[in-house]
C-alpha positions as CSV (number, residue, x, y, z in Angstrom):
1,X,83.5,55.9,112.4
2,X,84.0,59.2,110.7
3,X,81.4,62.2,110.5
4,X,80.5,63.4,106.8
5,X,82.9,66.3,107.1
6,X,85.9,64.9,105.6
7,X,89.2,66.6,104.7
8,X,89.3,69.0,101.5
9,X,92.9,68.8,99.9
10,X,92.0,71.5,97.7
11,X,91.4,73.4,100.5
12,X,93.5,77.2,100.0
13,X,93.1,78.9,103.6
14,X,92.0,82.1,104.3
15,X,93.9,84.3,106.6
16,X,91.2,84.0,108.7
17,X,91.7,80.1,108.8
18,X,95.3,80.5,109.2
19,X,94.7,83.0,112.5
20,X,92.5,80.3,113.5
21,X,95.3,78.0,114.4
22,X,96.8,80.2,116.8
23,X,93.8,79.5,118.7
24,X,93.3,75.5,118.5
25,X,93.4,73.7,122.1
26,X,93.3,69.4,122.4
27,X,91.9,68.5,125.4
28,X,91.9,65.2,127.0
29,X,88.0,64.5,127.5
30,X,88.7,64.0,131.4
31,X,85.5,65.2,133.4
32,X,81.7,63.9,133.3
33,X,80.5,67.2,131.4
34,X,83.6,67.1,128.9
35,X,82.7,63.7,128.0
36,X,78.9,64.4,127.9
37,X,79.7,67.1,125.6
38,X,81.8,64.7,123.3
39,X,78.5,62.3,123.2
40,X,76.2,64.9,122.5
41,X,78.8,66.0,119.5
42,X,78.9,62.6,118.0
43,X,75.1,62.2,118.0
44,X,74.7,65.6,116.1
45,X,77.2,64.9,113.8
46,X,76.4,61.0,113.0
47,X,72.3,61.7,112.9
48,X,73.4,64.6,110.5
49,X,74.7,62.2,108.0
50,X,72.7,59.6,108.4
51,X,75.2,57.4,109.8
52,X,72.8,56.5,113.1
53,X,68.9,56.5,113.8
54,X,67.5,58.9,116.1
55,X,67.3,58.3,120.0
56,X,66.2,59.5,123.3
57,X,69.0,60.5,125.2
58,X,70.6,62.2,122.1
59,X,74.3,60.6,122.7
60,X,76.8,58.4,121.1
61,X,78.8,56.1,123.3
62,X,80.4,52.8,124.2
63,X,82.2,50.6,125.9
64,X,85.6,51.7,124.6
65,X,85.8,55.4,126.5
66,X,87.1,54.7,129.2
67,X,89.3,52.4,128.4
68,X,93.4,52.5,129.6
69,X,94.4,52.3,126.3
70,X,92.1,55.2,125.1
71,X,92.1,58.8,124.6
72,X,89.3,61.1,124.3
73,X,90.1,64.3,122.4
74,X,88.2,67.4,122.1
75,X,89.4,70.2,119.4
76,X,88.3,74.0,120.8
77,X,88.1,76.9,119.6
78,X,88.0,80.3,121.5
79,X,86.6,77.5,124.2
80,X,83.9,76.2,122.1
81,X,84.1,72.5,121.0
82,X,84.5,71.9,117.2
83,X,85.2,68.4,117.2
84,X,86.7,65.4,118.7
85,X,88.6,61.7,117.8
86,X,89.2,59.1,119.7
87,X,92.7,57.6,119.6
88,X,93.3,53.9,120.4
89,X,97.0,52.6,121.2
90,X,96.9,48.7,120.4
91,X,99.8,46.5,121.4
92,X,99.8,42.6,122.4
93,X,98.6,43.6,126.0
94,X,95.9,45.8,125.2
95,X,93.5,44.8,122.2
96,X,90.4,47.5,123.1
97,X,89.4,49.0,120.3
98,X,86.2,49.0,117.7
99,X,88.6,47.9,115.2
100,X,89.6,45.1,116.7
101,X,86.2,44.3,117.6
102,X,84.8,44.5,113.9
103,X,88.2,43.0,112.1
104,X,89.5,41.0,115.0
105,X,90.3,38.1,112.7
106,X,92.8,40.6,111.0
107,X,94.0,42.3,113.9
108,X,94.6,39.5,116.4
109,X,97.5,38.0,114.7
110,X,99.3,41.0,114.0
111,X,98.9,41.8,117.7
112,X,100.0,38.7,118.4
113,X,103.6,39.5,116.3
114,X,103.6,42.6,118.8
115,X,102.7,45.1,115.8
116,X,101.7,48.3,117.1
117,X,98.7,50.2,115.8
118,X,97.1,53.7,116.4
119,X,93.2,52.8,116.0
120,X,91.6,56.7,115.5
121,X,87.7,56.4,115.6
122,X,84.9,58.6,116.6
123,X,86.1,61.3,114.3
124,X,83.1,64.0,114.6
125,X,82.9,67.9,113.5
126,X,80.6,70.0,114.6
127,X,78.4,70.2,111.3
128,X,77.3,73.7,111.6
129,X,81.0,75.2,112.8
130,X,83.0,72.7,110.5
131,X,81.6,74.8,107.2
132,X,82.9,78.1,108.9
133,X,86.5,76.4,109.4
134,X,87.2,73.9,106.5
135,X,90.6,73.1,107.8
136,X,89.3,71.9,110.5
137,X,89.4,68.2,109.9
138,X,93.0,68.0,109.4
139,X,93.2,70.0,112.5
140,X,91.6,67.1,113.9
141,X,93.5,64.2,112.7
142,X,96.6,65.2,113.5
143,X,95.9,63.8,116.8
144,X,96.2,60.3,115.1
145,X,99.5,61.4,113.5
146,X,101.2,62.5,116.9
147,X,100.1,59.4,118.2
148,X,101.6,57.3,115.8
149,X,105.0,59.1,116.4
150,X,104.8,59.0,120.1
151,X,104.1,55.7,120.7
152,X,106.7,54.5,117.6
153,X,103.6,52.6,115.8
154,X,103.4,50.0,112.9
155,X,100.3,51.0,111.6
156,X,97.8,53.6,111.6
157,X,94.2,52.6,111.2
158,X,90.5,53.9,110.0
159,X,87.2,52.7,109.9
160,X,85.9,54.2,106.7
161,X,82.6,54.0,104.9
162,X,83.0,52.7,101.1
163,X,82.6,55.7,99.2
164,X,85.4,57.8,101.4
165,X,87.8,54.6,100.6
166,X,89.0,56.3,97.7
167,X,89.8,59.4,99.5
168,X,91.9,57.8,102.3
169,X,93.8,56.0,100.0
170,X,94.8,59.4,97.8
171,X,95.8,61.5,100.6
172,X,96.7,59.4,103.6
173,X,98.4,56.7,101.6
174,X,96.3,53.6,103.3
175,X,94.9,50.5,101.9
176,X,91.7,48.6,102.1
177,X,92.1,45.6,104.6
178,X,88.3,44.3,105.1
179,X,85.1,44.9,103.3
180,X,82.8,47.1,105.0
181,X,80.3,45.5,107.2
182,X,78.3,46.7,109.5
183,X,79.3,47.9,112.8
184,X,76.4,47.7,116.1
185,X,74.8,51.1,115.7
186,X,75.8,52.3,112.2
187,X,73.8,52.1,109.9
188,X,75.8,52.1,107.2
189,X,78.7,49.5,106.7
190,X,82.5,50.7,107.6
191,X,85.9,48.9,106.2
192,X,89.1,48.9,107.6
193,X,92.1,50.7,106.0
194,X,95.5,50.6,107.2
195,X,98.8,52.5,106.4
196,X,102.2,51.3,107.1
197,X,103.6,54.6,109.4
198,X,107.4,54.1,108.8
199,X,106.9,53.8,105.5
200,X,104.4,56.7,104.2
201,X,105.1,59.3,106.9
202,X,107.8,61.1,105.1
203,X,105.7,61.3,102.4
204,X,102.4,62.5,103.9
205,X,104.4,65.2,105.8
206,X,105.6,66.5,103.1
207,X,102.2,67.2,101.6
208,X,100.6,67.9,105.0
209,X,103.7,70.0,107.3
210,X,100.9,70.9,109.9
211,X,100.8,67.2,111.0
212,X,104.3,67.5,112.6
213,X,104.6,67.6,116.3
214,X,107.5,68.4,118.9
215,X,108.4,65.4,121.2
216,X,107.1,67.9,124.3
217,X,103.7,68.4,122.5
218,X,103.2,64.6,122.4
219,X,104.1,64.3,125.7
220,X,101.8,66.8,127.4
221,X,99.0,65.1,125.3
222,X,99.5,61.1,125.8
223,X,102.1,60.8,128.7
224,X,100.5,57.9,130.9
225,X,102.9,55.8,133.4
226,X,103.2,52.8,132.2
227,X,102.7,53.0,128.6
228,X,104.8,52.5,125.8
229,X,106.8,55.9,124.6
230,X,108.7,56.6,121.4
231,X,112.2,55.9,120.9
232,X,114.7,59.0,120.6
233,X,115.5,57.9,116.9
234,X,111.7,58.5,116.0
235,X,111.5,62.2,117.7
236,X,110.5,64.9,114.8
237,X,111.7,67.6,114.2
238,X,109.9,71.0,116.6
239,X,106.4,71.4,115.3
240,X,106.6,74.6,113.0
241,X,103.0,75.8,111.7
242,X,103.1,76.4,108.4
243,X,100.4,74.9,106.2
244,X,97.9,72.3,106.7
245,X,97.0,72.3,102.9
246,X,98.7,69.2,100.5
247,X,102.0,70.5,99.9
248,X,102.8,70.1,95.6
């Protein structure tokens, strides 16, 4: 469930790109208008890469949009929607997500044990805007990284096509948990990948310091009454914008 716009670890950001980082806004999609704009963006991105077939309504939406354990974000620059991602927090009590639906035989036993997962899905970027801002994928997936810290998650999940698995293994240190299979609505099979966050976080942040965040930023994005919060020991140092390019 990822767009054709994949993060490129060899990117060297231009001065213009670094200036754009100051203008990023993460907005939780709460109004019908904001949600519809994201559903339309998904359609354009998926159609461009051949992941779906054309449809008359030109939107991609599923039964998990309004789940109580899901946050759908739009990433905006200069007030325009550039990308989007949906973050689902999976616990023994909350099991609503595409990954659980498709790979339940793997995830349900782990959820029964009390493990917590961050399921990042519906990652899409505007096919035209992404070409002018190659760092956009990193800006977008940063939301999943923040959620992992905020909810003190054990694992981060990704539903990935076979041709992209080597990249996620190399960059995000994820491992393949399930072979690709077809998800309803998609025409290309996707596999399940996962990383044990406490084990890989320091290494990933060393290469991608931009993924760091402050406790305040995470609370502003994810706080909800009754949801699980991170412990004081899991708080990252205050977010400082340095670079979203992997550090050698």
